[in-house]
C-alpha angles and dihedrals in degrees: 000000000000121000093202124078142200120347091350089059087054090049090051091056089061096052098086113027092194089061093060118106109265094248092054093046091050090050091051092053097042102036108014139248100304094056091043091051091054089062092048092051091049089052091051093053093044102042112022133087108277093243091058092051094044090051089054090058091046093050093049090050092048090058094041092051095045127092092235115139117250093247091053092054091047093049095047091051102039093038093056095053145022111317089225086084099056105129091209087073085075094041091253117144115233097245093047087051092050092049092050091050091048092051091050091048092049093049090049092050091050092052086058094043118012091199094052113141113190114237117239119259113269104195118191103242100159105137095217091055092046091052091049092051091050090049093052090050094055100076091055095042098101094045093047093047093050095046093047092047092051093053091052095063092085098031110113089208102036120204125230118249110307103215097061090050092052091046089053091052087054096047101033106030118014132336092209096050091045090052094049092050089048090053090050090052092049090052094042091056093038092229114185111252119200118228095247093051091044089055090052092048093052090048091051090049088055091052089052091051098251118160117230107286115047090071103027103044130086101000122148092235125186136184127219091276096057143281122341135182118295122229109278120239 
C-alpha cells in the first residue's frame, strides 16, 4: 500500500522510470509523457486506496481553481519529479494537461462507481499553516535552488526557479499540496536534511494530517557529525 497520496503520489511514480509498469513505460517512450500519465492516473483510480485517489482529484481541482500562472504550475510539477513527465515536451499547456488528467481520473472513478460525484476541492488556506510550511522550506532553499539550477543546464525547455513556484503553490493554492510537492523535490534531489529540521518536517506533516510515510521515508538524513544513510524504500 502506498504511503504517498494525491498529486504527490503521481509525482512519486515518475521518480524512477524503471519502476513504472511496462505498459506505462512503453507509452512514455512511444507517445510521450501526457499519454503515459493517462495510464498512470487510470491505475491510481483502479488500484489504490480510495482516499489516495480522491486526494488526487482534490489536488487537481486546487490547482485548476487557483490563480497560479501556467508556468508556476508546470515548474512545481516538473521540478518535483523526473523531467521526462513535463507536459510541455508535447506542447501541452499545464492547465490543459491538468484538465485532461482530471477527466481521465473522473472517468476511471465512474467505471468503479457509476454514481460517483467528485468532492469539491478543500485547499488548506490557514495562514498559520502556510507560514509554517514556508518556514520549514527556508533551511533547504539554497540546496534546492542549486540542485534545480544544475539540472536545467541540459533541459531544452528550462524551468524557472523551483522554490518560488512551490512557495506560490503554498500561498495561492494549498499549503498541504505545496508541502507535499516540496517533499518530493527534496527527495528527488536527495538534499541532506539535518536531524532537527527532519523532526520539524515530521511534526508539520502531522499537523497537516499526513500518515507516516510521505514525510519520513526516503530522505537523505544527516546528524550533526555528517551524512548518514537515508531510509531505504
